[in-house]
N, C-alpha and C positions, 0 to 999 in steps of 0.2 A: 209875303211876310207872315200872314196868318197861318199858312201851311208850315212855315219854319217854326213858329211858336208852338203849333200843335205837335209837330214832330219832336221838338225839344221836350215838351211836357210829357209826351208819350215815352220818350227814351228815359227820362228821369223816373217815371212811374215804373217802367219795366225793370230798370235797375233796382229801384226801391223794393219792388215785390220780390225780386230774386234774392236780394240780400236779407229779406225777412227770414229766409230759411237757412241762413248761414249757421254752421254748427261748430260749437266747441266740443271737445271730447267730454263725454260723461265719465264719472268716476269708474275706473276699471277698464276703460276703452283706450286703445292707442290714440295718440294725438295726431290728427291729420295736419297736412301742411297748411301754414297760414298764408294769407295773401293780403296785400294792401288794398284798401278801398279806392275806387276811382271816383274822384269828386266831380261834380258837374262842371261843364265847360265854363271857363273864366272865373270859377270860384277860387278862393285861396287854396293853393295846392293843386289846382286844376291843370288843364292842358297847357303845356309849355311854360309852366310856372315852376319856380325853384323852391317854393315854400312847402311846409309840411301838409300832409293830408289831414282833413278834418276827422273827427271821431266817426267810427262806423255807424251805419244805420241798419240794424239787423235784429232779427229774432233768432235766438239759438234753438237748438233741438230741444233742450229742456223746456224752454218757453213754449215751443210748439206743442210739446206733450202736455204741458199745463193747460194751454188753450183748448186742446182737444178734450181734455178732461172737463174743463169749465163748461164747454158747450155740449157735454154729455154724448160724445161719440163713443161707440162701442170699442172696447179695448183692442179687439182683433183688427177692426177697421183702422183704429188709430195707429196701430203698429204698422199696418200697410202704408198709411199716409206718411209716417216717419221714414219708412224705407224708400218711398218715392222721393221724399225731400232729400234724403242722403244721397241717393243716386243722382238726382239733379245737381246737388252741390259738388259732387266729385267732378262732374263735367264742367260745371260753372267755374270752379276754381281754376281749372286748366285754361279755360277760355279767357278768363280775366288776366291770367299771366301772359297769354298771347297778346292781348290788347295792350298790356303794359309794355311788353317788349316792342311792339310797333310804335307806341308813344315815345319810348326811348330812342328808337331809330329816327323819329321826326326831330326830337330835341337835338340829337347828335348832328343831323343834317343841317339844322338851323344854326348851329355853331360855326359852320363852315363859312368861309368868306363869300363863296358863291353857291348857295344851296341849290340842289337839283330839284326843281319844281316837279318834274315828272316822277322822280323817286318819292317825293312827298305825296303827290296825288295817288300813286300806287299804294303807298303805305296806308293812307286814309281809306282807300277802297278795301284793303285787307281788313282794317278795323271795322268798317261798315259790315262786311260779310260776317265777321265774328259776332257783332251785335245782333245781326239777323239770326244767326244760329242760336244765340242765347234766347232771343224772343220766341223762336219756334219751340225750343226746349221748354220754356215756361208755359206756352200754350199746351203743349203735349202733357206736361206735368199736371196742369190745372184740369185738363179733360180727364186724365186718369183718376184724379181725386174726385171729381164730380161724378164719375161713373160708379164709384164705390158708395156714394152717399144717397140717402133718400132725399126727396125734395125738401122736407123740413130740415134735415141735417145740413143740406147744402145751403139753405137760407141762413141758418145759424153760422155756418162756416164763413160765408161771404160777409155777413155783418161783422163778425169778429175780426176778420182780416182787414176790413175797411177801417175799423177802429184802430187796429195796430198801425196801419198805414198813416192814419191821421196823426198818430203819436210821432212817427218817424219823419213824416213829410208834411207838416201842417200847412206850409205856404202853398205847395203844389196842389194839395187837396182843396184848399180854400179857393184857388183859382179854378180848379175843375168844377167845383160846386157852383161858383159864380157863373161860369160858362153855361152850365146846365140850366141855371135859373134864368139867365139872359135869353136862352133859346126858348124857354117855356113862356116867359112873360111877353105880353103883347107890347109892341113898340109904344113908347110914351110920346105924347104930342107936345 
């Protein structure tokens, strides 16, 4: 059970971090394709639900540029970070669309009188593989960004990103912080 909770929290955090980099078009740029956010499991609008999706949790490219400016990252390095974020997003958006397609396949199968459980299991496995690809891409993106920053810049970057995550995902972050505190604190008698 604890492993499932940890996996769920990790997945939510991974998705949250990746959506922090979502990009609207800046003035004068062509508009990229839009994609719907995938809500957490069993949330309103979540898996196998027919309700609307919740509002997106993300930082757009303009906000990312402002953040980089606020934490005093050199403009040339900031431009490279934005390029990395945009590259990540182009792949992220197509992966999210694939996940949504598989989710629709499950919903369609569940509408049948006798759903094919093997089909559903295979579809879930496909989704899991795509989530793994997203997680790997996030790690790769983060390591590329880290390699461009000094230790001090990276510390400022991490701190600023954690603050943004807390804004977007306060409950998940509170639980993570509580888990860290629980592990550090000696057991009470």
